[in-house]
N, C-alpha and C positions, 0 to 999 in steps of 0.2 A: 527757652531752648526746647523744652519738651513739645510745645505747640508747633515749633518749626519742624521738628523731627516727624511728628504726626502728619503734617501737611506734606512733607517730602514723601512719606510712605504712600499717601493717597495718590499723589501725582504718579509715583512709580507704578502703582497697581493699575492705574488707568491706561498705561502703555500696553498692558497685556490683558485683553478682554477674556473673560471666562468662556469655556466651551459652551456651545448652545446646541439646541436641537436641530437648527438649520445649518450646522457646520458642514454637512455633506454637500450642500449647495455651493460651497466655496471651493470644492475640489474639481479641478478640470479633468474631464474624462477624455481619454484618447479616442477620437471618433472611429479610428480603424479597429480598435480592440473592443470598444463598447464596455458596458458595465460588467463587473465581475459576476461570476456565478455564485448564487447563494448555496451554502452547504445544506445538505439534506441527510437526515438519518432515517433510512427506510424502516418501516414496520416489517419485521421478519417473521411474524407468526405464520407458520405453514411453509416456510422456506426449507429446502433440503439440499443436500449435496447429490449431484447426479452426473453421469458421464456426459461430456459435452464436446463432441467433435473429435473423436479418436480415443484410443486406449490410454493416451498419456495426457489427457485433459479432463478436468472436472469443473463443474460450475456450481455456484450456490445461488439459489433463487427459488421463487414460487413456481410450481409447475404451470406451464402455459403462459408465463410472463417472461420478459427479458431478465437475464441473470443480473445479480448484484456484483458478483465476483467470479473470476476464473483463475484456476491454478493449472499450469501446464508444465510439462517437461519438454523442453525444446532443444534442438541441436542434435549433434551426433558425437559419439565417443567421449573423449575428454573435453569436448567443447559444449557439453550439455549445460543447460541453465534451467532454473525454476523461474517461470514467468508468472507474475501476479498482475492481473488486470482488474482494476476497480472500475466498474461501469457507472461512472458518475461524470457528468459533463464538467469540464474545467476550462480555465483560461488557456489560450494558446501559449505553448512553451513554458508553462508553469513548472516550478520545481518545488519539492517539499519533502517532508519526512512522514513516513507511515509508522504509527505507533501500534504495537501488538501487545495486548495485556491479557494474559490468561494462560492456563495450563502450566502455572508455576513460572512464567516468563514475563519480563517487561523488556521489550526490544524496540529498536528504532531502525528503520531501513530507508535509504534514500529512494525517492520515487519521482518520476517526471511525467509531464503531460506528453502524450503521443497522439498523432493524428492517425485514425484507423480507417480513413476513407469516407467516414460520415461525420466525424466529430472528434474533439479532443477528449481523451480519456486518460486516467492515471495508469501507468504501466511501469513495472520494474522487473529487472532480470538479475538473478542472483546465482552464485555458484552453489551447486547442490550441497556441498560440504559446509556451507555457511551455517554455523551453529545457531544463529538467530532464527533460522527457519524452524528450529525445534518447537517454537511456539505453536506451530500448526500440527505437530505430531501427537499431541495429547488428545484425550477424548472428552475434555470438558469444553465449555464455551470459551470463545476467544473474541475480544473486542478489538476491531481494527479501525483505527482513526486516521484520517488524512485531513488536515486543515483545508477547508474549502469543499470537502466531500462528505463531511459528517462522520458519524460513527456507525459501523456495521457490526452487529452482534452475530457472530457465526455460531450456530448450534454445534455442540460437541459431536464428533464423528470420527471413525477410523479412516475415512476416505482421504483426507488431506495428508495424513501421516503416511499412508500406504503409497500415495503418489510421490511424496518427497523421498521416501526410502527407495522406491523403484528408480527414481532419477539419480540418487546417490550411487546405487549399485551399477547402473548403466554408465555412469561417468567415471567410475573407478577404472584404473588401468587393468587390463587383463593380464594375468600371470600365466604363462605357459609352462607347464610342467612336462618335461621330457621323461619318458620312461627310462629307468636305469638300465644300462646295458648289462646283459648277463655275461659273466666271464666263463670261458670254457673250463671244464673241470681240469684240475691240474695237479 
């Protein structure tokens, strides 16, 4: 009986071949979409935060090179948002989670691929009051990871925190204080 059970297990194992190095060749690629983009984690030595296209937008990158990341305060009044753009090519209409680790925070934010007129990039928009953005407000390094876009190590700086604080102040409702009426002496 033991010999029969052993033979049965061998036959059963033959039904499921092990994974092999050429397994990728068995995956059919969508011709319209093409192969996926490989993740890259850029070398950030020498990268800095700098103004980038207005007083409410900063970029992180090496001077003279395309930026790796942009933070912007967009919209008006209570409809403001903090927009994060990761300049890394991605698949059309991809969706993912952006992990932020650093400055005493471990946060996750949804992020989607968006067409910018030249290619698909990662972009997310968040309410300025979202406490997960506090990961950007510290002055220590922050690791930003998006599956498919690699990990970006952001050097510590006051700039991201200042931009987020500005956006929070500008999105807060304004409170009008009317001067108190003076009563006639009486």
